[in-house]
N, C-alpha and C positions, 0 to 999 in steps of 0.2 A: 350377603347383606343387600337388602333392597329398600329403596325409599318408595313409599306410596303416598299419594294425595287422594284423600277420600272424605266424604262427609261423615260426621259423627253419627254412629248408629244409635237407634233408640236404646236407652238403658246402658250405653257404653260410658265408661269413666271419662270425664272431661279433664284430661291431664293438663291442658293449657290453663284452665281456670284454677285447678288445684295448685299447680307449681308456680303460677304467677302470684297467687295469694300467699303461698309459703314464702316466696322470695321477697315480696314487699313487706310482709309482716316481720320477717327476719331482719330486713334492712332497717325498718322502723325501730325494732327492739335494740339492735346494735347501736343505732344513732342515739337513742334515748339513754342507753347504758353509758356511752362515752360522754354524752352531753352532761349527764348527772355527775360525772367525775368519779364514777365507781371504778374500783381497781381493775386493771387489765387481767385477763386470765393468765395463770402461771402454767408453764410447761414443766410437768414433773420430770420428764426425761431429761430436759436441759438442766433442771435443778440438781438432779442426781449425778449426771455424767459430765455436765459442762459442755456438752456437744449439742448441736441443734437436732431436733427431730424433723420428720418429713414436712411438718407444717409450721416450723418456726418462722417467724416473720409474717405470719398470716394476718394478724391484726394490723400491723404497720403497713402491710401491702394493701389491705382494704382501705385504710385511712387515706393513703396516698392515691389510690385508684379513684376514690369518690371525691377527692379534692382536685382531680384532673392532672395529677402528676404521674403520668403513666410510665415514664422511664424509671422513676424512683420506685414505683410499685413493682415493676418488672425485676428490678435489682433485689428487692426484699425477698420475693418468692416467685419465681417464674411460673410454677405450676398453679399457684393460687391466682396469679394474674391471668393466666389462660382460662381458668375456671370462671373468674369474674367476667371476662370478655364473653365467654360462652353463655353465662347466665344473663348478661345484658342483652345479647343477641336473642336468646330464647324469650326473654321478657318482652322485647319489642315484637317478635313474631307472635307471641301469645296475645298481646294486647290488640294487635291489628286483626288477628284471626277472630278473637272474641268480638271485637267491635263490628267487624263485617259479617260475622256469623258464617265465615267461609269454610272451605274444606280444610281438613287437618292433615298435617304431615306425620307419617308414621314410619318408623324404622322396623323392618322385619328381618330377623335373622333366619335365613332359610336353611342353613346347614350348621352342623355342629362345628365345622371348621371356622366359620365366621364368628361364632360365639367364643371359641378358643382364641382367635386372633384378637378380638376386642379385649378379652381378659389379659392376655399377654401384653398388649399395648398399654393398658392401664398400669400394670405392674412395672413395666419398663419406664413409663413416665414418672411413676413414684420413685423408682430407683435413681433415675437420672436427676430428678429434682433433689433428692437427698444428697447425691454426690456433689451437686452444685452448692448446696447449703454447707456441706462439710468443708468444701474448699474455701468458703467465705465465712466460716463460723465466728471469726473475730468481730464481725459486724453485729452479732447478737449478744 
């Protein structure tokens, strides 16, 4: 896995613009949904089994995160908290990059081993998060 910093090539997809837009629109829609008092999404896995799924506590984590209660957000769902921190960092990077029209950061997977490592790391993170949630399932 290698990091490259380079200018955007002509005709290349502008990932920074696309994902910053998706992130901000999603945040706006979620804020509008909750402000309007619409019902929170129900977890069918939790409704059927009584146990938390991998993403249980995601809505409450997001609410706490955006209210600045980071420790509470971390307790609701550590993986979602980490993802929200990553999205916030990416959004800041994307905004600065787009504003300055600067070079772009790209991650290149040069070997099959690197791709497998990332996949295993993601699966392990999901599994560890679920174990955490199962140990604290009474909070849900």
